[in-house]
C-alpha positions in Angstrom: 143.8 117.2 75.0 141.4 118.3 77.8 137.7 118.4 77.3 135.7 120.7 79.6 132.0 120.5 79.7 130.0 123.7 79.7 127.8 124.2 82.8 124.7 124.4 80.6 125.4 120.8 79.4 125.9 119.6 83.0 122.6 121.2 84.1 120.8 119.7 81.1 122.1 116.2 82.0 121.2 116.7 85.6 117.7 117.7 84.6 117.3 114.6 82.4 118.4 112.3 85.2 116.4 113.9 87.9 113.2 113.3 86.0 113.3 109.6 86.9 112.1 107.9 90.0 112.6 104.2 90.7 110.7 101.8 92.9 111.5 98.1 93.6 110.0 95.6 96.0 106.6 94.0 96.4 104.7 96.7 94.4 101.5 94.7 93.6 100.7 92.8 96.8 98.3 89.9 96.3 96.9 87.1 98.4 99.4 84.3 99.0 98.4 81.0 97.5 98.9 77.9 99.8 101.5 75.4 98.5 100.1 72.0 97.4 100.6 69.4 100.1 103.0 66.5 99.3 101.1 63.3 98.6 102.8 60.0 99.4 103.1 57.6 96.4 101.9 60.3 94.0 103.9 62.6 91.7 106.0 65.2 93.4 104.5 68.6 94.3 107.6 70.3 93.0 108.1 72.4 89.9 111.1 74.0 88.3 111.3 77.7 89.0 114.1 80.2 88.3 116.8 77.5 87.9 115.8 75.3 90.8 113.0 73.6 92.6 109.9 75.2 94.0 106.6 73.9 95.4 103.5 74.0 93.3 100.7 76.3 94.5 97.2 75.2 95.2 94.1 77.1 94.0 93.4 78.1 97.6 94.4 81.6 98.8 95.5 82.0 102.3 94.3 84.8 104.6 97.6 86.8 104.2 99.2 88.7 101.4 102.6 87.9 100.0 104.1 90.8 101.9 102.6 89.5 105.2 104.2 86.1 104.6 107.5 87.6 103.6 107.6 89.8 106.7 107.6 86.8 108.9 110.9 85.4 107.6 112.6 88.2 105.6 114.3 91.3 106.9 113.3 94.1 104.5 116.5 96.1 105.2 118.4 93.0 104.2 116.8 92.0 100.9 116.1 95.5 99.6 119.0 97.6 100.8 121.9 95.1 101.0 122.0 94.2 97.3 122.1 97.9 96.4 125.0 98.5 98.7 127.0 95.3 98.0 126.2 94.3 94.4 128.5 96.5 92.3 128.3 94.5 89.0 124.5 94.6 88.8 124.5 98.3 89.8 127.0 99.1 87.0 124.9 97.2 84.4 121.8 99.0 85.6 123.5 102.4 85.6 124.9 102.0 82.1 121.5 101.0 80.8 119.7 103.8 82.6 122.0 106.4 81.1 121.5 105.0 77.6 117.7 104.9 78.2 117.6 108.4 79.7 119.6 110.1 77.0 118.1 108.3 74.1 114.6 108.5 75.7 113.9 104.9 75.0 111.4 102.6 76.8 112.9 101.6 80.2 112.0 97.9 80.0 115.6 96.8 80.2 116.2 99.2 83.0 113.2 97.7 84.9 114.5 94.2 84.4 118.0 95.1 85.6 116.6 96.9 88.7 114.6 93.8 89.6 117.7 91.7 89.0 119.6 93.7 91.6 117.2 92.5 94.3 116.5 89.0 92.8 120.0 87.8 92.0 121.2 87.5 95.6 118.2 85.4 96.3 119.0 83.1 93.4 122.7 82.9 94.5 121.7 82.0 98.0 123.4 85.0 99.5 121.0 85.1 102.5 121.8 81.7 103.8 119.9 78.5 103.9 116.7 77.1 105.4 116.5 75.3 108.8 116.5 71.5 108.6 112.8 71.5 109.5 112.0 73.9 106.6 114.1 71.8 104.2 112.1 68.7 105.2 108.8 70.5 104.8 109.6 72.1 101.4 111.7 69.2 100.0 114.6 71.4 99.0 116.8 74.2 100.4 116.3 77.5 98.6 116.0 80.3 101.2 113.3 82.9 100.3 111.9 80.7 97.5 109.1 78.3 98.3 106.4 78.5 95.6 108.1 81.4 93.8 105.3 83.8 94.7 107.5 86.1 96.8 110.3 86.1 94.2 107.9 86.8 91.3 106.3 89.6 93.4 109.6 91.5 93.5 109.0 94.0 90.7 110.2 97.4 89.7 108.8 100.6 88.2 110.5 103.5 86.5 108.4 106.7 86.6 109.2 109.8 84.5 108.2 113.0 86.2 106.9 115.7 83.9 108.7 118.8 84.8 
């Protein structure tokens, strides 16, 4: 049995999908808070964040934004584009959920979470390498692109529906 879709159906689906725009990255840039300094003989300045260690933040804001700090040690092409090109399983999950959400016209919260995960998961897996020995000594752990968690948390996504 062969099923052939009418051109009107295909045009309607195309129209539904073209109404959506996606953004992912540091969308709400804020001042970077300075990490708490390590104190000898006192409790550690580490916390648990996203399945591993991270330094606690102080109440002091630095003079730079999170995007400024990240630009000094992160290649944007690498952390934003590479996962979309190379991470097929997260892309498939995202695509399935997007199609369900678009056709059923449901809230895109799950789609947003999956879009963020496409960028965040490689960071958690350590796909971008490791810190230098000096950085590991300063931070107290080796999680590249995660220090206080501010940069990781700042990676967010938006789904916008265009009104056509």
